[in-house]
C-alpha positions in Angstrom: -139.5 -40.2 -111.3 -137.9 -41.4 -108.3 -140.8 -44.0 -107.1 -140.6 -46.2 -110.0 -136.8 -46.9 -109.2 -138.1 -48.2 -105.9 -139.5 -51.5 -108.1 -138.4 -54.4 -108.0 -139.1 -56.8 -110.7 -139.6 -60.9 -109.2 -136.9 -63.2 -109.4 -138.5 -65.1 -112.3 -138.8 -62.1 -115.0 -138.2 -63.5 -118.2 -135.4 -61.9 -120.4 -134.7 -62.9 -123.4 -132.4 -65.6 -124.9 -130.0 -62.6 -126.2 -130.4 -60.6 -123.0 -129.3 -63.5 -121.2 -126.3 -64.3 -123.7 -125.3 -60.6 -123.5 -125.3 -61.0 -119.9 -122.5 -64.4 -120.3 -120.6 -62.2 -122.8 -120.1 -59.1 -120.1 -119.1 -61.7 -117.6 -116.1 -62.8 -119.9 -115.3 -58.8 -121.2 -112.0 -58.3 -119.1 -111.7 -55.4 -117.1 -111.0 -51.6 -117.7 -107.1 -51.9 -119.6 -104.6 -50.6 -121.9 -104.5 -52.7 -125.5 -100.7 -52.6 -126.5 -101.8 -52.7 -130.1 -98.2 -53.1 -131.9 -94.7 -50.9 -130.8 -95.5 -47.8 -129.7 -99.3 -47.8 -130.3 -101.8 -48.3 -127.7 -105.8 -48.8 -126.7 -107.1 -47.9 -123.2 -110.3 -50.2 -123.2 -113.1 -50.3 -121.0 -112.6 -46.8 -119.0 -115.8 -45.0 -120.8 -117.7 -45.4 -123.1 -115.5 -44.6 -125.9 -111.4 -45.7 -125.9 -108.3 -43.3 -125.7 -106.0 -44.1 -128.3 -102.3 -43.2 -127.3 -99.0 -43.6 -129.6 -95.1 -43.1 -128.7 -93.0 -41.3 -129.9 -88.9 -40.6 -130.0 -90.2 -37.1 -129.8 -93.7 -37.3 -127.3 -97.5 -38.7 -127.2 -100.1 -37.8 -129.1 -103.3 -38.9 -128.0 -106.8 -39.7 -130.6 -109.5 -39.2 -128.3 -110.0 -38.4 -124.8 -113.5 -40.2 -123.7 -116.4 -38.5 -121.6 -114.5 -38.8 -118.7 -112.5 -36.8 -116.6 -111.3 -39.2 -114.5 -110.5 -42.2 -116.5 -108.8 -39.9 -118.3 -106.1 -39.2 -115.4 -106.5 -43.4 -115.0 -105.1 -43.4 -118.2 -102.9 -40.1 -118.2 -101.8 -42.7 -114.6 -101.5 -45.1 -117.0 -99.2 -43.9 -120.5 -96.9 -42.4 -117.5 -96.2 -46.2 -116.8 -95.0 -46.4 -120.7 -93.4 -43.2 -121.3 -91.9 -40.6 -119.6 -91.9 -38.3 -122.3 -94.7 -36.2 -122.5 -97.6 -35.9 -124.4 -96.8 -33.1 -128.4 -100.2 -33.6 -129.6 -104.4 -34.6 -129.1 -106.3 -35.2 -131.5 -110.2 -34.7 -132.2 -111.9 -37.3 -134.6 -115.3 -36.2 -134.2 -117.8 -33.4 -131.6 -119.2 -36.2 -129.6 -118.8 -35.8 -126.0 -116.9 -38.7 -125.3 -114.3 -38.4 -128.1 -113.1 -35.0 -125.9 -114.0 -34.4 -122.4 -111.4 -35.9 -120.8 -108.4 -34.0 -122.5 -107.6 -31.8 -119.2 -105.9 -35.0 -118.8 -103.5 -34.8 -121.0 -103.5 -31.0 -121.8 -100.4 -28.7 -121.3 -99.9 -25.3 -122.6 -98.3 -25.4 -126.1 -99.9 -28.5 -127.1 -101.5 -29.0 -130.4 -105.5 -30.2 -130.4 -105.7 -30.0 -133.9 -109.8 -31.1 -134.8 -111.9 -31.0 -138.6 -113.2 -27.1 -139.5 -116.4 -28.4 -138.5 -116.1 -29.6 -135.0 -117.1 -26.5 -132.5 -119.8 -25.6 -135.4 -120.8 -29.2 -134.6 -120.7 -29.3 -130.6 -122.9 -25.6 -131.0 -125.4 -27.0 -133.1 -126.6 -30.3 -130.5 -125.8 -27.1 -127.8 -129.0 -25.0 -129.5 -131.3 -27.6 -129.4 -131.2 -27.3 -125.8 -132.5 -29.5 -122.6 -134.7 -31.5 -124.6 -132.0 -33.6 -126.3 -129.7 -33.5 -123.6 -133.0 -34.9 -121.4 -134.1 -37.9 -125.0 -130.2 -38.8 -124.5 -130.1 -39.4 -121.3 -132.3 -41.8 -121.6 -131.8 -43.3 -124.7 -127.8 -44.2 -122.3 -129.6 -45.1 -119.1 -128.3 -42.1 -117.4 -132.4 -41.8 -115.5 -131.9 -45.6 -114.9 -129.7 -46.9 -110.5 -126.5 -48.6 -112.1 -127.3 -52.0 -111.3 -130.2 -51.4 -114.4 -128.3 -49.9 -116.9 -127.0 -52.1 -119.9 -123.9 -51.3 -121.3 -122.5 -51.1 -124.9 -121.0 -54.1 -126.0 -119.9 -55.8 -128.5 -118.4 -60.0 -128.6 -115.6 -58.7 -131.4 -112.8 -59.2 -131.6 -113.3 -60.0 -128.1 -116.1 -58.9 -125.2 -115.6 -55.2 -124.7 -119.0 -53.9 -122.4 -118.1 -50.3 -120.8 -120.9 -48.0 -119.5 -121.3 -44.6 -121.1 -119.4 -42.5 -117.9 -121.1 -39.3 -118.0 -119.9 -36.9 -115.0 -120.3 -33.4 -116.9 -117.5 -31.3 -117.0 -117.6 -27.8 -116.0 -116.6 -25.1 -118.7 -113.6 -24.2 -118.0 -112.2 -28.0 -117.5 -113.2 -28.4 -122.1 -110.0 -28.2 -124.5 -111.4 -26.3 -127.9 -108.9 -27.6 -130.7 -106.6 -24.7 -131.2 -105.8 -26.0 -135.1 -108.3 -27.5 -138.1 -108.2 -28.3 -141.0 -111.1 -29.4 -144.1 -109.8 -32.2 -145.7 -106.7 -33.4 -145.8 -103.9 -32.5 -143.0 -100.4 -34.0 -141.6 -98.7 -34.2 -138.0 -95.4 -35.4 -137.9 -94.3 -35.9 -133.8 -91.1 -37.6 -133.1 -90.8 -37.9 -136.8 -93.8 -40.2 -137.4 -96.0 -38.9 -139.4 -99.9 -38.8 -139.0 -102.5 -38.3 -142.4 -106.1 -37.4 -141.2 -108.2 -37.1 -144.0 -112.0 -35.4 -143.2 -114.7 -38.9 -144.1 -118.7 -37.6 -142.9 -120.2 -40.8 -141.7 -121.6 -41.3 -138.1 -120.7 -36.7 -137.6 -120.8 -34.2 -140.3 -116.9 -33.5 -139.1 -115.0 -37.4 -138.8 -111.7 -38.5 -139.5 -109.7 -40.8 -139.9 -105.9 -41.3 -138.8 -103.3 -43.0 -140.8 -99.7 -43.1 -138.8 -98.5 -45.7 -141.8 -94.6 -45.6 -140.1 -96.9 -48.6 -137.4 -99.3 -49.5 -140.3 -102.7 -48.1 -138.3 -105.9 -46.9 -138.9 -107.7 -44.8 -136.7 -111.7 -45.2 -138.3 -113.3 -43.2 -135.3 -116.7 -44.2 -135.2 -117.3 -44.8 -138.9 -116.8 -48.4 -137.6 -117.3 -50.0 -133.8 -118.4 -53.9 -133.5 -121.8 -53.3 -133.9 -124.3 -52.5 -136.2 -123.4 -48.9 -137.3 -125.5 -46.8 -136.0 -127.2 -44.6 -139.2 -129.8 -42.8 -137.6 -129.9 -41.6 -133.1 -133.6 -41.9 -131.7 -131.4 -39.1 -129.0 -131.1 -36.5 -132.0 -127.6 -35.7 -134.0 -126.1 -34.0 -137.2 -128.0 -36.0 -140.1 -125.4 -38.5 -141.0 -124.9 -39.1 -144.5 -125.3 -42.7 -145.1 -123.2 -42.5 -148.3 -119.9 -41.0 -146.8 -120.2 -43.2 -143.9 -119.9 -46.4 -146.7 -117.1 -44.5 -148.6 -115.4 -44.1 -145.7 -114.7 -47.9 -145.4 -113.3 -48.3 -148.5 -111.0 -45.1 -147.5 -109.7 -47.4 -144.9 -109.6 -50.2 -147.1 -107.3 -48.6 -149.5 -104.3 -47.5 -147.0 -104.3 -51.3 -145.8 -104.0 -51.4 -142.7 -102.8 -54.2 -140.7 -104.4 -52.6 -137.4 -107.5 -50.7 -137.8 -107.6 -48.9 -133.4 -111.9 -48.2 -132.9 -113.7 -45.1 -131.1 -115.5 -48.4 -129.0 -114.1 -52.1 -128.7 -111.2 -53.8 -129.8 -108.4 -53.1 -132.5 -108.6 -55.3 -135.3 -105.7 -57.0 -136.1 -104.3 -58.3 -140.2 -104.8 -57.2 -143.7 -107.5 -59.3 -144.8 -109.5 -59.5 -142.1 -109.4 -56.4 -141.9 -110.8 -55.9 -145.2 -113.3 -58.3 -145.2 -114.7 -57.1 -141.2 -115.0 -53.4 -143.6 -116.7 -54.9 -147.5 -119.0 -56.7 -144.2 -119.9 -53.1 -142.5 -119.7 -51.1 -146.2 -123.0 -53.7 -147.2 -124.2 -53.7 -144.6 -124.8 -50.1 -145.3 -125.5 -49.5 -148.4 -127.9 -52.9 -148.0 -130.6 -50.2 -145.6 -129.9 -47.6 -147.5 -131.1 -49.2 -150.5 -134.2 -51.2 -149.6 -135.1 -47.6 -147.6 -135.2 -45.9 -150.8 -136.9 -48.7 -152.1 -140.1 -48.3 -149.8 -140.1 -44.8 -150.1 -140.8 -44.6 -153.8 -140.4 -47.6 -155.8 -137.0 -47.2 -156.4 -135.8 -49.5 -158.4 -132.2 -49.0 -158.8 -129.6 -49.3 -156.2 -126.2 -48.7 -155.5 -122.8 -50.1 -155.2 
């Protein structure tokens, strides 16, 4: 395997037009930075594979997801200290994927509430039970066996270019921070007079949740929306992804009428009508694939709107 890495393709090796366009877009992507979404709400993009969302309230900070990288999370914590001296009061996990919670130790101190859906721990243990086979497939899927220069980043040009690689470092068991508070269908969290409504919204994972911050007109859809075609099935092997729930989650967000959509990957989308159009298209794309699949599996004549 190590010898395969010594291969150097010829200088005139043909890349696809799409690859060349992607490389050009990658060069336009800004370096890691903290984006001010609106007053008191920030998203850290480019530090690692997923974003870290920071919400500053009069009573302290709420952190939504923490990436897969403890070193990246520490960098973001350093930027947070430039924004406010208030302490972190709560951390929300939108779902069980490692790129959304392995960096928590950078923000956690005793007494901080860490909240997730009640199936979070079950899903983590289920994935872990798949053993080395699943880990090897995941590493291959993300190009972790490739030398750094050969890795292709996750890239989206919408609404502005974001280009990131999985920043996989591995985390010691003692550095993992497990939820100390869970819920089933819906719950609310209040910090500094700001309310955070948490909804269970199965989609990319069975334990996926949506975070609604009505005072700031913000919704964090987690990985039920990211600016590329939804990953309805992943070759690395995970729990079954409830596709119809994923589509329904778009309507859940639309009904909340957010002015700011802050996803777990990529840049925020701003503007109520723009968000509605984007999520409606996303929902319809999911349902289109679902209906086509059923039709091919046995002449299914109906469809789901």
